[in-house]
Every structure is written in structure tokens, then in C-alpha cells.
Biopython code that builds the backbone (N, CA, C, O; Angstrom):
import numpy as np
from Bio.PDB.StructureBuilder import StructureBuilder

atoms = [
    (1, "MET", "N", (0.851, -1.163, 0.000)),
    (1, "MET", "CA", (0.000, 0.000, 0.000)),
    (1, "MET", "C", (0.902, 1.233, 0.000)),
    (1, "MET", "O", (1.786, 1.377, 0.844)),
    (2, "ASP", "N", (0.660, 2.104, -0.955)),
    (2, "ASP", "CA", (1.483, 3.305, -1.113)),
    (2, "ASP", "C", (0.775, 4.493, -0.456)),
    (2, "ASP", "O", (-0.453, 4.529, -0.376)),
    (3, "HIS", "N", (1.564, 5.459, 0.010)),
    (3, "HIS", "CA", (1.043, 6.685, 0.606)),
    (3, "HIS", "C", (1.422, 7.858, -0.282)),
    (3, "HIS", "O", (2.571, 7.983, -0.703)),
    (4, "VAL", "N", (0.432, 8.731, -0.568)),
    (4, "VAL", "CA", (0.702, 9.950, -1.331)),
    (4, "VAL", "C", (0.025, 11.115, -0.608)),
    (4, "VAL", "O", (-0.965, 10.930, 0.100)),
    (5, "ASN", "N", (0.580, 12.325, -0.800)),
    (5, "ASN", "CA", (-0.077, 13.480, -0.189)),
    (5, "ASN", "C", (-1.128, 14.032, -1.154)),
    (5, "ASN", "O", (-1.174, 13.658, -2.326)),
    (6, "VAL", "N", (-1.960, 14.920, -0.640)),
    (6, "VAL", "CA", (-3.083, 15.444, -1.417)),
    (6, "VAL", "C", (-2.621, 16.114, -2.706)),
    (6, "VAL", "O", (-3.213, 15.880, -3.760)),
    (7, "SER", "N", (-1.583, 16.940, -2.649)),
    (7, "SER", "CA", (-1.152, 17.643, -3.861)),
    (7, "SER", "C", (-0.624, 16.656, -4.903)),
    (7, "SER", "O", (-0.854, 16.849, -6.096)),
    (8, "GLU", "N", (0.074, 15.610, -4.478)),
    (8, "GLU", "CA", (0.540, 14.587, -5.414)),
    (8, "GLU", "C", (-0.649, 13.830, -6.012)),
    (8, "GLU", "O", (-0.662, 13.534, -7.206)),
    (9, "ALA", "N", (-1.639, 13.522, -5.183)),
    (9, "ALA", "CA", (-2.837, 12.820, -5.673)),
    (9, "ALA", "C", (-3.570, 13.679, -6.697)),
    (9, "ALA", "O", (-4.038, 13.170, -7.715)),
    (10, "ARG", "N", (-3.670, 14.980, -6.430)),
    (10, "ARG", "CA", (-4.345, 15.891, -7.349)),
    (10, "ARG", "C", (-3.593, 15.962, -8.682)),
    (10, "ARG", "O", (-4.208, 15.958, -9.748)),
    (11, "ALA", "N", (-2.277, 16.025, -8.614)),
    (11, "ALA", "CA", (-1.463, 16.168, -9.816)),
    (11, "ALA", "C", (-1.397, 14.887, -10.649)),
    (11, "ALA", "O", (-1.243, 14.943, -11.869)),
    (12, "HIS", "N", (-1.513, 13.742, -9.992)),
    (12, "HIS", "CA", (-1.325, 12.467, -10.692)),
    (12, "HIS", "C", (-2.509, 11.515, -10.532)),
    (12, "HIS", "O", (-2.333, 10.296, -10.506)),
    (13, "LEU", "N", (-3.696, 12.068, -10.426)),
    (13, "LEU", "CA", (-4.880, 11.237, -10.190)),
    (13, "LEU", "C", (-5.056, 10.155, -11.239)),
    (13, "LEU", "O", (-5.340, 9.004, -10.906)),
    (14, "SER", "N", (-4.890, 10.510, -12.489)),
    (14, "SER", "CA", (-5.068, 9.535, -13.567)),
    (14, "SER", "C", (-4.099, 8.364, -13.416)),
    (14, "SER", "O", (-4.483, 7.207, -13.588)),
    (15, "ARG", "N", (-2.871, 8.661, -13.101)),
    (15, "ARG", "CA", (-1.852, 7.626, -12.902)),
    (15, "ARG", "C", (-2.185, 6.763, -11.681)),
    (15, "ARG", "O", (-2.013, 5.544, -11.705)),
    (16, "LEU", "N", (-2.664, 7.412, -10.615)),
    (16, "LEU", "CA", (-3.047, 6.669, -9.413)),
    (16, "LEU", "C", (-4.232, 5.744, -9.699)),
    (16, "LEU", "O", (-4.278, 4.616, -9.209)),
    (17, "LEU", "N", (-5.183, 6.226, -10.489)),
    (17, "LEU", "CA", (-6.330, 5.387, -10.847)),
    (17, "LEU", "C", (-5.897, 4.167, -11.649)),
    (17, "LEU", "O", (-6.449, 3.081, -11.469)),
    (18, "ASP", "N", (-4.922, 4.332, -12.527)),
    (18, "ASP", "CA", (-4.392, 3.177, -13.267)),
    (18, "ASP", "C", (-3.827, 2.137, -12.306)),
    (18, "ASP", "O", (-4.039, 0.937, -12.482)),
    (19, "ARG", "N", (-3.112, 2.601, -11.297)),
    (19, "ARG", "CA", (-2.539, 1.682, -10.318)),
    (19, "ARG", "C", (-3.628, 0.988, -9.512)),
    (19, "ARG", "O", (-3.538, -0.205, -9.221)),
    (20, "VAL", "N", (-4.660, 1.751, -9.152)),
    (20, "VAL", "CA", (-5.762, 1.178, -8.387)),
    (20, "VAL", "C", (-6.504, 0.130, -9.219)),
    (20, "VAL", "O", (-6.890, -0.919, -8.703)),
    (21, "GLU", "N", (-6.699, 0.418, -10.502)),
    (21, "GLU", "CA", (-7.361, -0.547, -11.383)),
    (21, "GLU", "C", (-6.595, -1.854, -11.469)),
    (21, "GLU", "O", (-7.187, -2.908, -11.704)),
    (22, "SER", "N", (-5.287, -1.797, -11.280)),
    (22, "SER", "CA", (-4.486, -3.021, -11.337)),
    (22, "SER", "C", (-4.448, -3.727, -9.980)),
    (22, "SER", "O", (-3.764, -4.737, -9.822)),
    (23, "GLY", "N", (-5.192, -3.188, -8.996)),
    (23, "GLY", "CA", (-5.323, -3.887, -7.726)),
    (23, "GLY", "C", (-4.660, -3.247, -6.526)),
    (23, "GLY", "O", (-4.828, -3.736, -5.408)),
    (24, "GLU", "N", (-3.910, -2.170, -6.715)),
    (24, "GLU", "CA", (-3.232, -1.516, -5.589)),
    (24, "GLU", "C", (-4.213, -0.705, -4.749)),
    (24, "GLU", "O", (-5.252, -0.268, -5.245)),
    (25, "GLU", "N", (-3.882, -0.510, -3.490)),
    (25, "GLU", "CA", (-4.593, 0.418, -2.623)),
    (25, "GLU", "C", (-3.644, 1.563, -2.310)),
    (25, "GLU", "O", (-2.455, 1.343, -2.079)),
    (26, "ILE", "N", (-4.163, 2.780, -2.303)),
    (26, "ILE", "CA", (-3.334, 3.957, -2.082)),
    (26, "ILE", "C", (-3.963, 4.791, -0.971)),
    (26, "ILE", "O", (-5.164, 5.062, -0.988)),
    (27, "ILE", "N", (-3.142, 5.194, -0.009)),
    (27, "ILE", "CA", (-3.588, 6.055, 1.082)),
    (27, "ILE", "C", (-3.240, 7.498, 0.724)),
    (27, "ILE", "O", (-2.110, 7.796, 0.339)),
    (28, "ILE", "N", (-4.219, 8.385, 0.855)),
    (28, "ILE", "CA", (-3.991, 9.807, 0.603)),
    (28, "ILE", "C", (-3.924, 10.512, 1.950)),
    (28, "ILE", "O", (-4.817, 10.377, 2.787)),
    (29, "SER", "N", (-2.843, 11.269, 2.142)),
    (29, "SER", "CA", (-2.604, 11.939, 3.427)),
    (29, "SER", "C", (-2.598, 13.446, 3.271)),
    (29, "SER", "O", (-2.257, 13.977, 2.214)),
    (30, "ARG", "N", (-2.985, 14.132, 4.352)),
    (30, "ARG", "CA", (-2.903, 15.587, 4.416)),
    (30, "ARG", "C", (-2.070, 15.917, 5.648)),
    (30, "ARG", "O", (-2.399, 15.493, 6.756)),
    (31, "SER", "N", (-1.014, 16.657, 5.462)),
    (31, "SER", "CA", (-0.098, 17.020, 6.557)),
    (31, "SER", "C", (0.404, 15.774, 7.287)),
    (31, "SER", "O", (0.556, 15.776, 8.509)),
    (32, "GLY", "N", (0.657, 14.718, 6.526)),
    (32, "GLY", "CA", (1.206, 13.499, 7.101)),
    (32, "GLY", "C", (0.189, 12.584, 7.763)),
    (32, "GLY", "O", (0.548, 11.504, 8.231)),
    (33, "GLN", "N", (-1.076, 12.995, 7.811)),
    (33, "GLN", "CA", (-2.119, 12.184, 8.437)),
    (33, "GLN", "C", (-3.008, 11.545, 7.366)),
    (33, "GLN", "O", (-3.533, 12.261, 6.514)),
    (34, "PRO", "N", (-3.190, 10.238, 7.383)),
    (34, "PRO", "CA", (-4.056, 9.576, 6.402)),
    (34, "PRO", "C", (-5.488, 10.100, 6.505)),
    (34, "PRO", "O", (-6.039, 10.203, 7.601)),
    (35, "VAL", "N", (-6.086, 10.430, 5.356)),
    (35, "VAL", "CA", (-7.468, 10.925, 5.342)),
    (35, "VAL", "C", (-8.373, 10.127, 4.423)),
    (35, "VAL", "O", (-9.594, 10.182, 4.566)),
    (36, "ALA", "N", (-7.798, 9.379, 3.474)),
    (36, "ALA", "CA", (-8.631, 8.625, 2.542)),
    (36, "ALA", "C", (-7.863, 7.433, 2.005)),
    (36, "ALA", "O", (-6.632, 7.406, 1.993)),
    (37, "ARG", "N", (-8.629, 6.452, 1.561)),
    (37, "ARG", "CA", (-8.028, 5.267, 0.966)),
    (37, "ARG", "C", (-8.638, 5.093, -0.422)),
    (37, "ARG", "O", (-9.859, 5.035, -0.569)),
    (38, "LEU", "N", (-7.796, 5.011, -1.419)),
    (38, "LEU", "CA", (-8.212, 4.834, -2.802)),
    (38, "LEU", "C", (-8.047, 3.354, -3.127)),
    (38, "LEU", "O", (-6.933, 2.832, -3.105)),
    (39, "LEU", "N", (-9.149, 2.679, -3.427)),
    (39, "LEU", "CA", (-9.079, 1.252, -3.704)),
    (39, "LEU", "C", (-10.002, 0.894, -4.851)),
    (39, "LEU", "O", (-10.903, 1.664, -5.185)),
    (40, "PRO", "N", (-9.789, -0.275, -5.465)),
    (40, "PRO", "CA", (-10.619, -0.652, -6.612)),
    (40, "PRO", "C", (-12.092, -0.784, -6.231)),
    (40, "PRO", "O", (-12.422, -1.249, -5.140)),
    (41, "TYR", "N", (-12.953, -0.377, -7.125)),
    (41, "TYR", "CA", (-14.389, -0.519, -6.921)),
    (41, "TYR", "C", (-14.792, -1.924, -7.335)),
    (41, "TYR", "O", (-14.572, -2.337, -8.474)),
    (42, "LEU", "N", (-15.371, -2.636, -6.417)),
    (42, "LEU", "CA", (-15.851, -3.987, -6.698)),
    (42, "LEU", "C", (-17.364, -3.944, -6.637)),
    (42, "LEU", "O", (-17.961, -4.226, -5.598)),
    (43, "GLY", "N", (-17.975, -3.596, -7.738)),
    (43, "GLY", "CA", (-19.423, -3.457, -7.788)),
    (43, "GLY", "C", (-20.119, -4.743, -7.370)),
    (43, "GLY", "O", (-19.620, -5.846, -7.593)),
    (44, "THR", "N", (-21.268, -4.573, -6.766)),
    (44, "THR", "CA", (-22.021, -5.737, -6.348)),
    (44, "THR", "C", (-22.963, -6.162, -7.466)),
    (44, "THR", "O", (-23.605, -5.329, -8.105)),
    (45, "VAL", "N", (-23.035, -7.423, -7.685)),
    (45, "VAL", "CA", (-23.930, -7.967, -8.692)),
    (45, "VAL", "C", (-25.105, -8.598, -7.967)),
    (45, "VAL", "O", (-24.948, -9.554, -7.207)),
    (46, "VAL", "N", (-26.270, -8.054, -8.212)),
    (46, "VAL", "CA", (-27.474, -8.570, -7.580)),
    (46, "VAL", "C", (-28.305, -9.242, -8.656)),
    (46, "VAL", "O", (-28.681, -8.620, -9.649)),
    (47, "THR", "N", (-28.582, -10.491, -8.451)),
    (47, "THR", "CA", (-29.405, -11.216, -9.402)),
    (47, "THR", "C", (-30.868, -11.005, -9.041)),
    (47, "THR", "O", (-31.310, -11.364, -7.949)),
    (48, "ARG", "N", (-31.603, -10.426, -9.961)),
    (48, "ARG", "CA", (-33.033, -10.186, -9.735)),
    (48, "ARG", "C", (-33.810, -11.462, -9.987)),
    (48, "ARG", "O", (-33.519, -12.224, -10.909)),
    (49, "ARG", "N", (-34.785, -11.666, -9.162)),
    (49, "ARG", "CA", (-35.685, -12.794, -9.365)),
    (49, "ARG", "C", (-37.103, -12.234, -9.387)),
    (49, "ARG", "O", (-37.682, -11.983, -8.330)),
    (50, "PRO", "N", (-37.665, -12.038, -10.564)),
    (50, "PRO", "CA", (-39.013, -11.466, -10.645)),
    (50, "PRO", "C", (-40.004, -12.268, -9.808)),
    (50, "PRO", "O", (-40.012, -13.499, -9.821)),
    (51, "GLY", "N", (-40.830, -11.537, -9.088)),
    (51, "GLY", "CA", (-41.849, -12.179, -8.261)),
    (51, "GLY", "C", (-41.366, -12.577, -6.884)),
    (51, "GLY", "O", (-42.111, -13.204, -6.131)),
    (52, "ALA", "N", (-40.136, -12.230, -6.535)),
    (52, "ALA", "CA", (-39.580, -12.642, -5.243)),
    (52, "ALA", "C", (-40.368, -12.068, -4.065)),
    (52, "ALA", "O", (-40.375, -12.664, -2.988)),
    (53, "TRP", "N", (-41.024, -10.933, -4.248)),
    (53, "TRP", "CA", (-41.787, -10.309, -3.160)),
    (53, "TRP", "C", (-43.278, -10.650, -3.222)),
    (53, "TRP", "O", (-44.068, -10.126, -2.437)),
    (54, "ARG", "N", (-43.659, -11.517, -4.143)),
    (54, "ARG", "CA", (-45.074, -11.887, -4.275)),
    (54, "ARG", "C", (-45.588, -12.436, -2.941)),
    (54, "ARG", "O", (-44.974, -13.317, -2.341)),
    (55, "GLY", "N", (-46.720, -11.901, -2.493)),
    (55, "GLY", "CA", (-47.320, -12.343, -1.246)),
    (55, "GLY", "C", (-46.754, -11.653, -0.012)),
    (55, "GLY", "O", (-47.286, -11.842, 1.082)),
    (56, "ARG", "N", (-45.703, -10.867, -0.148)),
    (56, "ARG", "CA", (-45.102, -10.173, 0.996)),
    (56, "ARG", "C", (-45.548, -8.719, 1.098)),
    (56, "ARG", "O", (-45.467, -8.113, 2.166)),
    (57, "VAL", "N", (-46.018, -8.166, -0.009)),
    (57, "VAL", "CA", (-46.371, -6.746, -0.038)),
    (57, "VAL", "C", (-47.862, -6.616, -0.290)),
    (57, "VAL", "O", (-48.424, -7.267, -1.170)),
    (58, "GLN", "N", (-48.486, -5.759, 0.505)),
    (58, "GLN", "CA", (-49.904, -5.487, 0.291)),
    (58, "GLN", "C", (-50.066, -3.998, 0.041)),
    (58, "GLN", "O", (-49.531, -3.175, 0.784)),
    (59, "ILE", "N", (-50.795, -3.658, -0.993)),
    (59, "ILE", "CA", (-51.031, -2.262, -1.330)),
    (59, "ILE", "C", (-52.506, -1.973, -1.099)),
    (59, "ILE", "O", (-53.374, -2.645, -1.655)),
    (60, "ALA", "N", (-52.780, -0.977, -0.284)),
    (60, "ALA", "CA", (-54.162, -0.622, 0.029)),
    (60, "ALA", "C", (-54.882, -0.135, -1.217)),
    (60, "ALA", "O", (-54.269, 0.450, -2.110)),
    (61, "ASP", "N", (-56.172, -0.378, -1.273)),
    (61, "ASP", "CA", (-56.968, 0.046, -2.425)),
    (61, "ASP", "C", (-56.924, 1.560, -2.627)),
    (61, "ASP", "O", (-57.028, 2.037, -3.757)),
    (62, "ASP", "N", (-56.770, 2.316, -1.539)),
    (62, "ASP", "CA", (-56.788, 3.775, -1.633)),
    (62, "ASP", "C", (-55.387, 4.393, -1.539)),
    (62, "ASP", "O", (-55.257, 5.550, -1.140)),
    (63, "PHE", "N", (-54.336, 3.639, -1.898)),
    (63, "PHE", "CA", (-52.966, 4.127, -1.705)),
    (63, "PHE", "C", (-52.667, 5.413, -2.470)),
    (63, "PHE", "O", (-51.796, 6.177, -2.055)),
    (64, "ASP", "N", (-53.353, 5.667, -3.559)),
    (64, "ASP", "CA", (-53.052, 6.851, -4.359)),
    (64, "ASP", "C", (-54.084, 7.969, -4.187)),
    (64, "ASP", "O", (-54.091, 8.923, -4.965)),
    (65, "GLU", "N", (-54.939, 7.865, -3.195)),
    (65, "GLU", "CA", (-55.926, 8.917, -2.956)),
    (65, "GLU", "C", (-55.361, 9.953, -1.999)),
    (65, "GLU", "O", (-54.695, 9.617, -1.019)),
    (66, "LEU", "N", (-55.635, 11.217, -2.294)),
    (66, "LEU", "CA", (-55.180, 12.321, -1.452)),
    (66, "LEU", "C", (-56.383, 13.076, -0.917)),
    (66, "LEU", "O", (-57.396, 13.203, -1.604)),
    (67, "PRO", "N", (-56.276, 13.581, 0.308)),
    (67, "PRO", "CA", (-57.326, 14.488, 0.782)),
    (67, "PRO", "C", (-57.362, 15.720, -0.133)),
    (67, "PRO", "O", (-56.332, 16.141, -0.658)),
    (68, "GLU", "N", (-58.535, 16.280, -0.311)),
    (68, "GLU", "CA", (-58.698, 17.399, -1.249)),
    (68, "GLU", "C", (-57.791, 18.584, -0.921)),
    (68, "GLU", "O", (-57.239, 19.209, -1.826)),
    (69, "ASP", "N", (-57.633, 18.898, 0.380)),
    (69, "ASP", "CA", (-56.803, 20.052, 0.732)),
    (69, "ASP", "C", (-55.332, 19.807, 0.399)),
    (69, "ASP", "O", (-54.631, 20.739, 0.006)),
    (70, "LEU", "N", (-54.861, 18.590, 0.548)),
    (70, "LEU", "CA", (-53.477, 18.275, 0.205)),
    (70, "LEU", "C", (-53.281, 18.320, -1.314)),
    (70, "LEU", "O", (-52.290, 18.867, -1.797)),
    (71, "ALA", "N", (-54.223, 17.749, -2.059)),
    (71, "ALA", "CA", (-54.140, 17.783, -3.522)),
    (71, "ALA", "C", (-54.148, 19.231, -4.005)),
    (71, "ALA", "O", (-53.417, 19.571, -4.936)),
    (72, "ALA", "N", (-54.962, 20.091, -3.388)),
    (72, "ALA", "CA", (-55.020, 21.503, -3.786)),
    (72, "ALA", "C", (-53.690, 22.195, -3.544)),
    (72, "ALA", "O", (-53.276, 23.042, -4.335)),
    (73, "SER", "N", (-53.016, 21.838, -2.453)),
    (73, "SER", "CA", (-51.737, 22.493, -2.163)),
    (73, "SER", "C", (-50.677, 22.136, -3.198)),
    (73, "SER", "O", (-49.772, 22.931, -3.452)),
    (74, "PHE", "N", (-50.776, 20.963, -3.796)),
    (74, "PHE", "CA", (-49.843, 20.585, -4.867)),
    (74, "PHE", "C", (-50.054, 21.424, -6.114)),
    (74, "PHE", "O", (-49.146, 21.587, -6.929)),
    (75, "HIS", "N", (-51.256, 21.952, -6.255)),
    (75, "HIS", "CA", (-51.574, 22.782, -7.423)),
    (75, "HIS", "C", (-51.479, 24.268, -7.111)),
    (75, "HIS", "O", (-51.886, 25.101, -7.922)),
    (76, "GLY", "N", (-50.944, 24.607, -5.940)),
    (76, "GLY", "CA", (-50.772, 26.005, -5.569)),
    (76, "GLY", "C", (-52.026, 26.677, -5.068)),
    (76, "GLY", "O", (-52.070, 27.902, -4.948)),
    (77, "GLU", "N", (-53.031, 25.904, -4.778)),
    (77, "GLU", "CA", (-54.286, 26.452, -4.282)),
    (77, "GLU", "C", (-54.280, 26.380, -2.759)),
    (77, "GLU", "O", (-53.716, 25.450, -2.183)),
    (78, "SER", "N", (-54.890, 27.334, -2.124)),
    (78, "SER", "CA", (-55.004, 27.258, -0.669)),
    (78, "SER", "C", (-56.320, 26.605, -0.338)),
    (78, "SER", "O", (-57.329, 26.814, -1.011)),
    (79, "GLY", "N", (-56.291, 25.794, 0.733)),
    (79, "GLY", "CA", (-57.392, 24.945, 0.984)),
    (79, "GLY", "C", (-58.514, 25.346, 1.761)),
    (79, "GLY", "O", (-59.446, 24.564, 1.949)),
]
sb = StructureBuilder()
sb.init_structure("model")
sb.init_model(0)
sb.init_chain("A")
sb.init_seg("    ")
for serial, (resi, resn, name, xyz) in enumerate(atoms, 1):
    if name == "N":
        sb.init_residue(resn, " ", resi, " ")
    sb.init_atom(name, np.array(xyz, "f"), 0.0, 1.0, " ", f" {name:<3s}", serial, name[0])
structure = sb.get_structure()
């Protein structure tokens, strides 16, 4: 793991990103104190399964109804 200061990181960000993409971790320091860690992004892969929530969620028949005064306020009318 390599340590770089903020000004070096700012000046050579592209080069540091290349190193991170190859698997390195880099610590960025300010005044000699570590403040951040630059590491490869390992995105999470979530496999969707359609219908997985079937039977777990109930939606009320009136879920999209608004009281008249609230609906009026959305249209800039006072109630």
C-alpha cells in the first residue's frame, strides 16, 4: 500500500487510478495524516428474481388517494 499526499494525488490522479485498477490500494494523506483510501471498486452484482416479493407486499386500495386540501396544495391552491 502506497502513501501519497493530497497535492501529489491531485497532480497524478489519472496515474493513481491506473494503479488502483491493477489492484493496488493507495492512502492519501494531508499534513502526514491519512485521510482517505483509494481502492478498486468492486461493484455488487445482484441477481433479480421477478416475483420474489409476491405475497409479501400489500397495497391498500386507496394508496393513491389524497385528501382534497393536500391535492389543492400541490396545485398552488389554498385549501
